[in-house]
VOPAGU-2260 file (C-alpha; in pm, 1 decimal, decimal comma):
REM VOPAGU-2260
SITE   aa  ch    i         X         Y         Z
SITE  MET   A    0     141,2   -1723,1    1641,8
SITE  SER   A    1     251,8   -2065,9    1767,1
SITE  THR   A    2    -102,0   -2132,8    1891,0
SITE  THR   A    3    -241,4   -2060,1    1547,0
SITE  ARG   A    4      17,1   -2291,4    1394,4
SITE  ASN   A    5     -85,6   -2565,3    1638,9
SITE  LEU   A    6    -449,7   -2533,9    1534,0
SITE  PHE   A    7    -357,5   -2577,3    1168,9
SITE  THR   A    8    -130,4   -2871,3    1254,1
SITE  LEU   A    9    -407,9   -3046,2    1449,0
SITE  ALA   A   10    -650,4   -2987,1    1163,7
SITE  ARG   A   11    -414,0   -3150,6     916,0
SITE  ARG   A   12    -339,2   -3434,6    1156,3
SITE  ASP   A   13    -708,6   -3512,8    1197,5
SITE  SER   A   14    -769,0   -3509,6     823,2
SITE  PRO   A   15    -880,3   -3850,4     687,6
SITE  CYS   A   16    -661,5   -3804,4     383,7
SITE  PRO   A   17    -296,7   -3723,1     466,6
SITE  SER   A   18    -227,9   -3618,9     108,9
SITE  CYS   A   19    -533,7   -3392,5      74,8
SITE  SER   A   20    -328,6   -3084,7     160,1
SITE  GLU   A   21    -109,6   -3159,1    -139,4
SITE  LEU   A   22    -414,4   -3166,7    -364,2
SITE  THR   A   23    -495,0   -2806,0    -276,1
SITE  GLN   A   24    -170,4   -2692,0    -434,3
SITE  PRO   A   25    -156,4   -2768,1    -808,8
SITE  PRO   A   26     171,3   -2923,8    -921,9
SITE  ARG   A   27     434,5   -2689,9   -1058,2
SITE  ALA   A   28     212,1   -2384,9   -1003,5
SITE  HIS   A   29     507,6   -2148,6   -1023,8
SITE  ASP   A   30     612,7   -2295,7   -1358,2
SITE  ARG   A   31     265,8   -2239,4   -1502,3
SITE  LEU   A   32     254,4   -1881,6   -1374,9
SITE  ARG   A   33     597,3   -1784,5   -1506,9
SITE  PRO   A   34     475,6   -1697,4   -1861,4
SITE  TRP   A   35     202,5   -1480,5   -1712,7
SITE  ARG   A   36     455,5   -1298,8   -1495,7
SITE  TYR   A   37     669,9   -1230,3   -1799,9
SITE  ALA   A   38     360,8   -1108,6   -1984,1
SITE  GLY   A   39     278,5    -878,2   -1692,2
SITE  ILE   A   40     624,6    -722,5   -1717,8
SITE  ALA   A   41     602,4    -693,1   -2096,1
SITE  LEU   A   42     253,3    -538,3   -2095,3
SITE  PRO   A   43     352,6    -181,0   -1992,2
SITE  ILE   A   44     649,5    -195,5   -2232,0
SITE  VAL   A   45     418,9    -289,8   -2519,3
SITE  PHE   A   46     176,3     -15,1   -2415,0
SITE  LEU   A   47     452,6     246,6   -2423,8
SITE  ALA   A   48     566,7     117,2   -2763,5
SITE  VAL   A   49     212,1     153,6   -2900,5
SITE  ILE   A   50     189,4     510,1   -2766,5
SITE  GLU   A   51     525,3     589,5   -2926,7
SITE  ALA   A   52     405,5     458,7   -3262,3
SITE  LEU   A   53      74,3     646,6   -3244,3
SITE  VAL   A   54     246,8     974,3   -3160,9
SITE  ARG   A   55     507,7     930,5   -3435,0
SITE  ALA   A   56     227,3     858,8   -3682,4
SITE  SER   A   57      53,8    1184,8   -3573,8
SITE  ILE   A   58    -253,3     991,1   -3461,8
SITE  LEU   A   59    -209,6    1124,7   -3108,3
SITE  PRO   A   60    -123,5    1495,8   -3074,1
SITE  MET   A   61     223,3    1535,5   -2922,2
SITE  HIS   A   62     126,3    1852,4   -2733,1
SITE  LEU   A   63    -126,6    1647,8   -2535,8
SITE  VAL   A   64      33,5    1301,7   -2522,8
SITE  PRO   A   65     412,4    1320,0   -2556,2
SITE  ALA   A   66     601,3    1023,9   -2694,9
SITE  PRO   A   67     769,3     802,5   -2434,6
SITE  SER   A   68    1103,2     879,6   -2599,0
SITE  ALA   A   69    1039,9    1252,4   -2545,1
SITE  ILE   A   70     954,8    1185,6   -2179,9
SITE  ALA   A   71    1274,7     987,9   -2137,4
SITE  GLN   A   72    1472,8    1270,0   -2299,8
SITE  THR   A   73    1315,3    1523,1   -2062,7
SITE  LEU   A   74    1410,3    1314,3   -1759,2
SITE  TRP   A   75    1760,7    1272,1   -1900,2
SITE  ASP   A   76    1795,4    1647,2   -1948,2
SITE  LEU   A   77    1698,6    1707,6   -1586,2
SITE  GLY   A   78    2010,1    1519,3   -1482,0
SITE  ALA   A   79    2063,9    1239,0   -1233,8
SITE  ALA   A   80    2150,4    1472,5    -945,4
SITE  ARG   A   81    1839,9    1686,8    -987,8
SITE  LEU   A   82    1611,9    1385,4   -1029,3
SITE  ALA   A   83    1766,4    1223,6    -722,6
SITE  ARG   A   84    1691,2    1535,4    -516,7
SITE  HIS   A   85    1326,8    1540,9    -627,0
SITE  MET   A   86    1277,8    1167,9    -579,6
SITE  GLY   A   87    1462,4    1164,8    -247,8
SITE  ALA   A   88    1250,8    1447,7    -108,2
SITE  SER   A   89     929,7    1266,5    -202,3
SITE  VAL   A   90    1047,4     931,2     -67,4
SITE  ILE   A   91    1146,1    1081,7     269,4
SITE  ARG   A   92     810,7    1256,3     302,7
SITE  VAL   A   93     613,1     946,3     207,4
SITE  TYR   A   94     798,1     708,7     437,9
SITE  GLY   A   95     799,8     958,4     725,1
SITE  GLY   A   96     428,3    1029,6     698,2
SITE  PHE   A   97     342,9     665,0     642,2
SITE  ALA   A   98     542,4     554,1     947,6
SITE  ILE   A   99     367,1     807,1    1171,1
SITE  GLY   A  100      19,1     743,7    1032,9
SITE  ALA   A  101      51,5     364,2    1031,7
SITE  ALA   A  102     192,6     352,1    1385,7
SITE  LEU   A  103     -94,0     561,1    1522,4
SITE  ALA   A  104    -344,8     358,0    1321,4
SITE  LEU   A  105    -213,8      30,2    1462,7
SITE  LEU   A  106    -251,9     156,3    1819,6
SITE  VAL   A  107    -592,7     319,3    1773,0
SITE  GLY   A  108    -723,4      35,8    1555,8
SITE  ALA   A  109    -617,8    -225,1    1812,7
SITE  ALA   A  110    -793,7     -32,3    2089,0
SITE  MET   A  111   -1111,4      -2,7    1880,6
SITE  GLY   A  112   -1098,8    -367,1    1776,8
SITE  LEU   A  113   -1057,1    -490,0    2133,7
SITE  SER   A  114   -1306,0    -253,1    2299,3
SITE  ARG   A  115   -1659,2    -193,4    2177,9
SITE  ARG   A  116   -1675,9     117,1    2395,9
SITE  VAL   A  117   -1369,8     276,0    2234,3
SITE  ASP   A  118   -1509,3     185,6    1892,2
SITE  ALA   A  119   -1845,6     346,6    1971,4
SITE  LEU   A  120   -1665,1     658,0    2097,6
SITE  LEU   A  121   -1425,8     711,8    1806,8
SITE  ASP   A  122   -1590,0     556,8    1500,9
SITE  PRO   A  123   -1839,8     839,4    1423,4
SITE  ALA   A  124   -1564,7    1102,4    1427,5
SITE  PHE   A  125   -1331,8     887,2    1215,4
SITE  GLN   A  126   -1605,0     825,4     959,2
SITE  ALA   A  127   -1652,1    1200,4     921,1
SITE  LEU   A  128   -1278,9    1276,2     901,7
SITE  ARG   A  129   -1222,5     997,3     648,7
SITE  ALA   A  130   -1463,6    1165,8     406,7
SITE  ILE   A  131   -1261,2    1490,6     392,4
SITE  PRO   A  132   -1066,5    1516,6      62,3
SITE  SER   A  133    -689,7    1553,0      77,2
SITE  LEU   A  134    -685,6    1902,9     -72,6
SITE  ALA   A  135    -931,7    2024,3     192,8
SITE  TRP   A  136    -665,5    1964,2     458,1
SITE  VAL   A  137    -409,5    2186,3     282,2
SITE  PRO   A  138    -533,2    2533,1     395,4
SITE  ILE   A  139    -592,2    2405,0     749,6
SITE  LEU   A  140    -242,1    2262,1     779,8
SITE  LEU   A  141     -93,7    2578,6     630,7
SITE  LEU   A  142    -267,3    2788,2     896,8
SITE  TRP   A  143    -164,6    2556,2    1178,8
SITE  MET   A  144     189,6    2453,5    1080,8
SITE  GLY   A  145     323,5    2700,0     826,7
SITE  ILE   A  146     499,2    2601,0     505,8
SITE  ASP   A  147     782,4    2377,9     630,3
SITE  GLU   A  148     795,6    1998,6     621,0
SITE  ALA   A  149     554,3    1948,5     912,9
SITE  PRO   A  150     227,8    2007,9     718,1
SITE  LYS   A  151     346,4    1788,4     429,8
SITE  ILE   A  152     430,7    1491,8     652,5
SITE  THR   A  153     112,0    1543,8     854,8
SITE  LEU   A  154    -104,3    1534,5     542,2
SITE  ILE   A  155      62,7    1211,2     426,5
SITE  ALA   A  156      14,5    1063,1     774,6
SITE  ILE   A  157    -356,0    1146,2     756,5
SITE  GLY   A  158    -383,3     968,1     423,9
SITE  ALA   A  159    -209,9     655,9     557,3
SITE  PHE   A  160    -396,7     648,1     888,3
SITE  PHE   A  161    -752,4     559,3     792,9
SITE  PRO   A  162    -704,6     248,8     571,2
SITE  VAL   A  163    -466,0      96,6     825,0
SITE  GLN   A  164    -700,3     175,3    1113,8
SITE  LEU   A  165    -994,9      18,8     932,0
SITE  SER   A  166    -796,4    -294,3     847,0
SITE  VAL   A  167    -681,4    -342,6    1206,2
SITE  VAL   A  168   -1037,0    -315,0    1339,9
SITE  ALA   A  169   -1173,1    -546,2    1070,3
SITE  GLY   A  170    -890,4    -794,9    1118,7
SITE  ILE   A  171    -939,4    -823,5    1494,7
SITE  ARG   A  172   -1318,4    -838,4    1467,0
SITE  GLY   A  173   -1291,0   -1104,0    1193,6
SITE  VAL   A  174   -1094,7   -1357,2    1399,8
SITE  GLU   A  175   -1284,3   -1686,3    1427,6
SITE  ARG   A  176   -1453,6   -1741,9    1759,8
SITE  LYS   A  177   -1314,0   -2096,6    1772,6
SITE  LEU   A  178    -961,5   -1957,5    1795,5
SITE  ILE   A  179   -1059,4   -1731,9    2085,4
SITE  GLU   A  180   -1234,2   -2019,0    2261,8
SITE  PHE   A  181    -925,0   -2230,8    2211,1
SITE  GLY   A  182    -716,6   -1966,4    2385,0
SITE  GLU   A  183    -964,5   -1935,7    2670,0
SITE  LEU   A  184    -960,6   -2314,1    2718,5
SITE  ASN   A  185    -583,2   -2293,3    2751,3
SITE  ARG   A  186    -627,2   -2016,8    3012,4
SITE  LEU   A  187    -439,9   -1752,6    2819,1
SITE  SER   A  188    -434,7   -1406,3    2971,0
SITE  ARG   A  189    -581,0   -1113,6    2778,7
SITE  ARG   A  190    -232,8   -1009,9    2672,4
SITE  GLU   A  191    -141,6   -1361,0    2558,2
SITE  LEU   A  192    -476,4   -1394,3    2381,9
SITE  PHE   A  193    -396,3   -1079,2    2184,6
SITE  THR   A  194     -31,4   -1153,7    2104,4
SITE  ARG   A  195     -69,5   -1525,6    2031,3
SITE  ILE   A  196    -412,8   -1548,4    1866,8
SITE  LEU   A  197    -579,5   -1218,9    1776,7
SITE  LEU   A  198    -273,5   -1046,4    1632,9
SITE  PRO   A  199    -141,3   -1338,1    1420,6
SITE  ALA   A  200    -490,0   -1420,2    1290,4
SITE  SER   A  201    -553,2   -1058,3    1188,7
SITE  MET   A  202    -211,9    -999,5    1029,9
SITE  PRO   A  203    -324,9   -1075,8     669,3
SITE  GLN   A  204    -594,5    -808,3     697,2
SITE  ILE   A  205    -350,9    -566,9     861,2
SITE  PHE   A  206     -95,2    -608,7     583,2
SITE  THR   A  207    -367,5    -539,3     326,3
SITE  GLY   A  208    -441,4    -214,8     507,4
SITE  LEU   A  209     -72,0    -126,7     525,8
SITE  ARG   A  210     -30,8    -170,6     151,5
SITE  THR   A  211    -343,0      36,7      86,6
SITE  GLY   A  212    -218,9     303,1     328,0
SITE  LEU   A  213     118,2     315,5     154,7
SITE  SER   A  214     -43,6     367,3    -185,0
SITE  LEU   A  215    -261,2     645,6     -40,9
SITE  ALA   A  216      50,1     799,6     114,6
SITE  TRP   A  217     192,6     841,7    -236,0
SITE  MET   A  218    -134,0     999,2    -352,7
SITE  PHE   A  219    -147,7    1238,7     -58,9
SITE  MET   A  220     217,9    1323,4    -119,5
SITE  VAL   A  221     123,9    1498,1    -444,5
SITE  ALA   A  222    -126,8    1715,3    -256,5
SITE  ALA   A  223     126,6    1768,4      22,5
SITE  GLU   A  224     389,5    1899,7    -217,3
SITE  LEU   A  225     149,2    2168,7    -332,3
SITE  ILE   A  226     219,4    2328,9       6,8
SITE  ALA   A  227     499,6    2567,2     -97,3
SITE  ALA   A  228     734,9    2285,3    -202,0
SITE  THR   A  229    1047,2    2358,0    -404,1
SITE  ARG   A  230    1141,2    1996,1    -471,1
SITE  GLY   A  231     968,9    1662,9    -505,9
SITE  LEU   A  232     772,7    1479,7    -774,3
SITE  GLY   A  233     457,7    1670,1    -683,7
SITE  TYR   A  234     650,1    1991,8    -744,7
SITE  LEU   A  235     757,1    1860,2   -1087,8
SITE  LEU   A  236     392,6    1788,5   -1168,7
SITE  SER   A  237     290,0    2139,5   -1069,4
SITE  ASP   A  238     583,5    2294,9   -1253,2
SITE  GLY   A  239     503,6    2102,5   -1570,6
SITE  ARG   A  240     140,8    2211,1   -1555,0
SITE  GLU   A  241     223,7    2577,9   -1501,2
SITE  THR   A  242     482,5    2585,8   -1781,7
SITE  GLY   A  243     270,0    2385,5   -2025,8
SITE  ARG   A  244     511,5    2092,2   -2049,3
SITE  PRO   A  245     320,1    1762,8   -2073,4
SITE  ASP   A  246     648,4    1572,8   -2109,8
SITE  LEU   A  247     750,0    1685,5   -1760,6
SITE  VAL   A  248     404,2    1603,3   -1621,3
SITE  PHE   A  249     405,4    1252,8   -1767,4
SITE  GLY   A  250     764,7    1202,1   -1659,4
SITE  ALA   A  251     674,7    1279,7   -1298,4
SITE  ILE   A  252     373,8    1047,0   -1322,1
SITE  LEU   A  253     592,3     762,1   -1449,8
SITE  LEU   A  254     840,3     815,9   -1167,5
SITE  LEU   A  255     554,6     813,9    -916,2
SITE  ALA   A  256     426,4     486,6   -1060,6
SITE  LEU   A  257     774,4     332,4   -1048,0
SITE  LEU   A  258     845,3     437,6    -689,1
SITE  GLY   A  259     497,8     330,1    -578,8
SITE  LYS   A  260     544,6     -13,3    -735,3
SITE  LEU   A  261     886,6     -57,8    -574,2
SITE  SER   A  262     761,7      42,7    -228,1
SITE  ASP   A  263     459,4    -185,9    -256,3
SITE  GLY   A  264     685,1    -469,7    -369,7
SITE  MET   A  265     905,0    -421,1     -63,7
SITE  LEU   A  266     603,7    -427,8     168,3
SITE  LYS   A  267     464,2    -734,0      -9,1
SITE  ALA   A  268     797,5    -914,5      37,6
SITE  ILE   A  269     783,0    -834,9     409,2
SITE  GLU   A  270     426,0    -966,4     418,6
SITE  VAL   A  271     520,7   -1294,2     251,3
SITE  ARG   A  272     809,3   -1345,3     491,4
SITE  ALA   A  273     610,7   -1248,4     802,7
SITE  LEU   A  274     313,6   -1468,6     709,5
SITE  SER   A  275     506,7   -1767,1     578,2
SITE  TRP   A  276     349,2   -1980,6     854,3
SITE  ARG   A  277       5,2   -1960,3     694,8
SITE  ASP   A  278    -152,8   -2273,3     547,3
SITE  THR   A  279    -372,0   -2115,9     282,5
SITE  HIS   A  280    -496,4   -2202,5     -61,8
SITE  GLY   A  281    -523,1   -1931,2    -322,6
SITE  VAL   A  282    -760,9   -1935,1    -613,3
SITE  SER   A  283    -588,2   -2103,6    -903,3
SITE  GLU   A  284    -666,0   -2283,6   -1224,4
SITE  PRO   A  285    -715,0   -2660,3   -1205,1
SITE  ALA   A  286    -415,9   -2875,3   -1285,8
SITE  ARG   A  287    -404,1   -3003,0   -1640,1
């Protein structure tokens, strides 16, 4: 990581215009983005208010699209303790499966990214496995592991594995050759070349894969909780469908969206902190 920082420092030092790096960042960018951030928060609230008005005006049928107030009342009637049990069960399954799948993907992806032979050996099988839908794994895991927590966590791990593995391989293969040559000129060992150049340079791509894997973990969780689950948000979805209660179905969907957004926000905060050393320029509007 320090080697990568040194490259960026030398590049800025050799720049003919010392203040050019300041020109890449528009002045008071955060101040200009603040209204848009507020609008992004207000947008789903306005959307729910419009749905509420359309349902109350009988434009949308309530038996198909329940009013947001009815959804909130349904969640309130379930009680905080019962909701906490369902949400807690889903969160534990998602984080457990994601941790296992992401850890394996980091190891396997690093091996495939560093070795063309390992990549040629494993890539055809992974391409085939990646194409299998989540629900197709359910009967297999039931036969192999029964109906306890093991098949649920395994299915979530499968969902998280492939996007992380792909991002690790792509991140390592996408490192600029100049950085590798710089490390070779400094006589870095293979281990130092990986830890000080390849890994830091591929971290942005890896974090993108981790965030994608986490979102897929939440999606696979719904399929996982179809495996004889008695609690969880996927169970609430199934229960609402079987009992003909769209308010319960939409309530579970809203809770899934909320928990998914919170978990992604946590991972994004970790990404920003871990990659704070980067000297990058995002696409932005020109300064006015």
